[in-house]
Structure formats: C-alpha cells, structure tokens
C-alpha positions as CSV (number, residue, x, y, z in Angstrom):
1,M,0.0,0.0,0.0
2,R,1.2,3.5,-0.8
3,L,0.6,6.6,1.4
4,I,0.9,10.0,-0.2
5,L,0.9,13.3,1.8
6,A,2.4,16.8,1.9
7,T,4.1,18.7,4.7
8,S,5.1,22.3,5.2
9,S,8.9,21.5,5.1
10,S,11.3,18.8,4.4
11,D,12.4,18.8,8.0
12,Q,8.9,17.8,9.1
13,A,8.7,15.3,6.4
14,E,11.9,13.6,7.5
15,E,10.6,13.6,11.1
16,L,7.5,11.8,10.0
17,I,9.4,9.3,8.0
18,G,11.8,8.6,10.9
19,R,9.0,8.0,13.4
20,L,7.1,5.6,11.2
21,L,10.3,3.7,10.2
22,E,11.2,3.4,13.9
23,E,7.7,2.1,14.7
24,K,7.9,-0.3,11.7
25,L,4.7,1.0,10.2
26,I,6.3,1.6,6.9
27,G,9.1,-0.2,5.0
28,C,10.5,2.7,3.0
29,A,9.7,6.3,1.9
30,N,10.5,8.8,-0.8
31,L,10.8,12.5,-0.2
32,I,10.4,15.2,-2.9
33,P,11.6,18.3,-1.0
34,R,9.9,21.0,-3.0
35,V,6.5,21.0,-4.8
36,R,4.2,23.8,-5.6
37,S,0.7,23.4,-4.0
38,F,-2.6,25.3,-4.7
39,Y,-5.6,24.9,-2.4
40,H,-8.6,26.5,-0.7
41,W,-8.2,27.3,3.0
42,Q,-10.4,29.4,5.2
43,G,-12.1,31.2,2.3
44,E,-8.9,32.0,0.4
45,I,-7.0,30.4,-2.5
46,C,-3.5,29.6,-1.2
47,R,-0.2,29.0,-3.0
48,D,2.6,27.4,-1.0
49,E,5.8,25.4,-1.3
50,E,5.5,22.0,0.4
51,S,7.3,18.7,0.6
52,L,5.8,15.5,-0.8
53,L,6.1,12.1,0.9
54,I,5.4,8.7,-0.6
55,M,5.5,5.9,1.9
56,E,5.2,2.1,1.4
57,T,3.5,-0.2,3.9
58,T,1.4,-3.4,3.9
59,A,-2.3,-3.6,3.6
60,A,-2.6,-4.8,7.2
61,L,-0.8,-1.7,8.5
62,A,-2.2,0.9,6.2
63,D,-5.0,2.1,8.5
64,E,-2.7,2.3,11.5
65,A,0.0,4.1,9.5
66,R,-2.6,6.7,8.3
67,R,-3.9,7.2,11.9
68,R,-0.4,7.6,13.2
69,L,0.4,10.2,10.5
70,R,-2.7,12.1,11.4
71,E,-1.6,12.2,15.0
72,L,1.9,13.4,14.3
73,H,1.1,15.8,11.4
74,A,1.3,19.6,12.1
75,Y,-1.6,20.4,9.8
76,E,-5.1,20.7,11.1
77,V,-6.5,18.9,8.1
78,P,-3.6,16.8,6.6
79,K,-4.1,15.1,3.2
80,I,-3.3,11.5,3.6
81,V,-4.1,9.4,0.5
82,V,-3.8,5.6,0.5
83,L,-3.4,3.8,-2.8
84,D,-3.3,0.1,-3.6
85,P,-1.0,-0.3,-6.5
86,E,-1.9,-3.2,-8.8
87,N,0.6,-5.8,-10.1
88,C,3.3,-4.9,-7.6
89,D,6.4,-7.2,-7.7
90,A,5.9,-10.2,-5.4
91,D,9.5,-10.1,-4.1
92,Y,9.1,-6.5,-3.1
93,L,5.9,-7.3,-1.3
94,A,7.6,-10.1,0.6
95,W,10.4,-7.8,1.6
96,L,7.9,-5.2,2.8
97,G,6.2,-7.7,5.0
98,E,9.5,-8.7,6.5
99,V,10.6,-5.2,7.6
100,T,7.3,-3.9,8.9
101,R,5.5,-4.8,12.1
102,Q,4.0,-8.3,12.0
103,T,0.2,-8.5,12.4
104,T,-0.5,-12.1,12.0
105,A,-1.5,-12.7,15.6
106,L,-5.0,-11.8,16.7
107,P,-5.0,-8.6,18.9
108,A,-5.4,-9.0,22.6
109,R,-9.0,-8.4,24.0
110,K,-8.1,-8.9,27.6
111,L,-5.2,-7.6,29.8
112,G,-4.2,-11.1,30.7
113,E,-3.4,-11.8,27.0
114,I,-0.6,-9.2,27.1
115,D,2.9,-10.1,28.2
116,W,3.4,-7.0,30.4
117,A,6.8,-8.2,31.6
118,D,8.0,-7.7,28.0
119,W,5.8,-4.8,27.1
120,R,7.5,-1.8,25.5
121,P,5.5,1.3,24.7
122,V,5.7,3.1,21.3
123,D,5.6,6.5,23.1
124,R,6.3,7.9,26.6
125,A,4.2,10.9,27.6
126,T,3.0,13.0,30.5
127,L,-0.3,14.4,31.9
128,T,-0.2,17.3,34.4
129,F,-3.2,18.5,36.4
130,V,-2.8,22.1,37.7
131,I,-5.1,22.6,40.7
132,R,-6.5,26.0,41.9
133,D,-8.6,25.9,45.0
134,R,-11.5,23.6,44.0
135,E,-10.8,23.8,40.3
136,V,-8.5,21.8,38.0
137,L,-7.2,23.0,34.6
138,L,-8.3,20.7,31.8
139,I,-8.1,21.1,28.1
140,R,-10.1,20.2,25.0
141,K,-7.6,18.8,22.6
142,K,-7.6,20.2,19.1
143,R,-5.4,17.6,17.4
144,G,-3.5,14.4,17.9
145,L,-4.5,11.4,19.9
146,G,-7.8,12.1,21.6
147,A,-8.6,15.2,19.5
148,G,-12.0,16.6,20.6
149,K,-11.9,15.0,24.0
150,I,-11.3,16.7,27.3
151,N,-8.1,15.8,29.2
152,G,-5.2,17.3,31.1
153,P,-2.4,19.1,29.4
154,G,0.3,16.7,28.3
155,G,2.1,15.0,25.5
156,R,5.0,13.0,24.4
157,I,8.4,13.2,26.1
158,E,11.1,14.4,23.8
159,E,14.4,12.6,23.3
160,G,16.9,13.5,25.9
161,E,14.3,15.2,28.1
162,S,13.6,14.2,31.7
163,I,10.0,13.2,32.5
164,R,9.5,16.1,34.8
165,D,10.9,18.6,32.3
166,G,8.6,17.1,29.7
167,A,5.6,17.6,31.9
168,I,6.4,21.3,32.5
169,R,7.1,22.0,28.8
170,E,3.8,20.4,27.6
171,V,1.8,22.6,30.0
172,E,3.7,25.7,28.9
173,E,3.2,24.9,25.2
174,E,-0.5,23.9,25.5
175,V,-1.9,26.5,27.9
176,G,0.8,29.1,28.5
177,I,1.4,28.7,32.3
178,T,4.3,27.1,34.1
179,P,3.4,24.5,36.9
180,L,5.6,25.0,40.0
181,D,6.9,21.9,41.8
182,P,4.8,19.3,40.0
183,E,4.4,16.1,42.1
184,K,4.4,12.7,40.5
185,R,1.1,10.9,41.0
186,G,1.7,7.7,39.1
187,E,2.1,5.8,35.9
188,L,-0.5,4.5,33.4
189,R,0.1,2.0,30.6
190,F,-2.1,2.0,27.6
191,Q,-2.3,-0.7,24.9
192,F,-4.4,-0.3,21.7
193,I,-5.4,-3.3,19.7
194,D,-4.1,-1.7,16.5
195,G,-0.6,-2.0,18.0
196,Y,-0.1,1.5,19.4
197,S,1.0,1.8,23.0
198,I,1.9,4.6,25.4
199,H,3.3,4.9,28.9
200,V,1.9,8.0,30.7
201,H,3.4,9.7,33.8
202,V,0.9,11.6,35.8
203,F,1.7,14.8,37.7
204,S,-0.3,17.4,39.7
205,A,0.7,20.9,40.8
206,R,-1.0,23.3,43.2
207,R,0.9,26.4,42.1
208,H,1.7,28.0,38.8
209,V,2.9,31.2,37.2
210,G,1.6,33.0,34.1
211,E,-1.7,33.5,32.4
212,V,-3.7,30.7,30.9
213,R,-4.2,31.1,27.1
214,E,-5.5,29.0,24.2
215,S,-3.0,27.5,21.8
216,D,-3.2,25.7,18.5
217,E,-3.1,22.4,20.4
218,A,-5.7,23.0,23.2
219,I,-8.5,25.1,24.6
220,P,-8.0,25.6,28.4
221,L,-10.9,24.8,30.8
222,W,-10.8,25.7,34.5
223,T,-13.2,23.1,35.8
224,E,-14.8,22.5,39.2
225,I,-13.3,19.2,40.5
226,S,-16.8,18.1,41.5
227,A,-18.1,18.7,38.0
228,I,-15.4,17.1,35.8
229,P,-17.1,16.0,32.5
230,Y,-16.0,12.4,32.5
231,P,-18.4,11.4,29.6
232,E,-16.3,13.8,27.3
233,M,-13.0,12.3,28.4
234,W,-11.2,9.0,27.8
235,A,-13.1,6.1,29.3
236,D,-10.3,5.3,31.7
237,D,-10.1,8.7,33.4
238,I,-13.0,8.2,35.8
239,H,-11.2,5.1,37.3
240,W,-8.0,6.9,38.4
241,L,-8.3,10.7,38.1
242,P,-10.4,11.3,41.3
243,A,-7.7,9.5,43.3
244,A,-4.8,11.5,41.6
245,L,-6.6,14.8,42.3
246,A,-7.0,13.8,45.9
247,G,-3.2,13.4,46.2
248,Q,-3.1,9.6,46.0
249,S,-0.7,7.5,43.9
250,V,-2.2,5.8,40.9
251,S,-1.0,3.0,38.7
252,G,-2.9,1.0,36.1
253,R,-3.0,-0.8,32.8
254,F,-5.7,-0.2,30.1
255,L,-6.6,-1.9,26.9
256,F,-8.5,0.1,24.2
257,D,-10.1,-0.6,20.8
258,G,-10.0,2.9,19.4
259,D,-11.6,5.0,22.1
260,V,-13.5,2.0,23.6
261,L,-12.1,0.7,26.9
262,L,-12.0,-3.1,26.7
263,D,-10.3,-4.0,30.0
264,Y,-8.4,-2.3,32.8
265,E,-6.7,-3.1,36.1
266,L,-5.6,-0.7,38.8
267,D,-2.7,-1.6,41.2
C-alpha cells in the first residue's frame, strides 16, 4: 500500500518518515523536498511550497499508519491518500512484509493476554493537572491522539528530556502557564489493539505562574473538580483521576479498541 501526503517543510517530512520507520509502520519512503501546492483554505486560495512524501506499507498496516500520520502531522487537516498499486512485484511485497510490524497474531482483547513483563511502549508521555482551590485545569484537545476529548495538558516526552521537564514543557506549550513543583502521582500503561501503546506519567501541581491562554493544540478549561465532565473524556479517566486529584498515587493498565475501553486493572 502507498501513502501520499504533503508537509510544510522537508524537516517535518523527515521527522514523520523517521517516526514511522522506527515504529515499523512503513518499510520505506521517498521525499520530494519542493513541490508547488494550490488549495482552498479558510475562504482563500493559497499557493505554497510544500514537501511531498510517498510511503510504502502493507495492507494490514495501512489504517494504523494513516492514523499515526494524522496524530503526528502539524496540519489541522492533513491530506493522507492511501493507494493500492496493482501488479506490484511479489519479491518487493515479501520484503515489505519482513521489515514492517508483524500483524498475523490476533490482537489482545483482555489484559491477561498481554505479556506485560516484555511490554514496551511506542511512546512515553505526561499528563499534568494544575489545581487552583476547588478547580482543575483541563483542556479540550484540538489535534493528535484524543482530538475533541477533554483531558489534562500533556504530550510525548522528547528525546533527551527528563520526565518532569517534559511535563512542565507540555503545560507551557498547550496552555501558557508554568506549573511549579509538580508532584508525580503515578504511571499508566495503555495498549491499543491496533498495536499502538503509550506509557503515561501523571503529575499534579497546586501552584503555577503565568496567564492561561488558548493554543493551536488545546482550549484551556478551568473546571470544578466536583463537575469534571467524564463522559467527554477518555473512558479510563474516571477510574483513576479522582484519586490522583485527591493526592493519592495511581497505577494501572488499560486496553483500548479505538476509544472504547475493553479492559483495565488498577494496582
């Protein structure tokens, strides 16, 4: 299967290629550094230089690769086209199957079917909940994993960055404030049946500096702790967030099919 998409720069294109190669969602990619693009956006006709990517993957991984590209892409509405080339060389298809993630086994539907001792997440991330009197700062995500849902500020830990520094940076980037002395509240492990997985470190902070602002990633929402809108959040949150906000330590494992919680276990 062939995935075709555009990015705003060759640097971003190379970053996307690197991530999907590392996660074995694609076998190879081609990059055309400069193309001229013409399109409608927000009532105007736009003309820009972009970079064009062509990625190769298997039919079994095409949907997951497309979802992952949508999460990582900087565009609000990225164009990701999936093509099924006919009469592709059989030896090439065999090689593609060897170098990409294997999907022959049926996905786990229960936590007990996962070898947690050998579990390795695709991503490491943070969630930080800033508390002010009886309120907590939540966000409505604009893009990425969980776009449209309400959650705490957070995101992936960058290479070479400490977990705590990553937690602070994500809050600063998403809502404009700096949490002071964030305290670790626990760790959560998430497995999705499409193969994606993420290890989340949870923090809370009772002091901050700066003024809350909206960003291109999130809409900030100061929310009464007694009125947290759990139906608009990930299905796991209601099982551990009350304890974390009360200052308790939390630890758990969760299995999802898309945004449907299949199974969970709290330690």
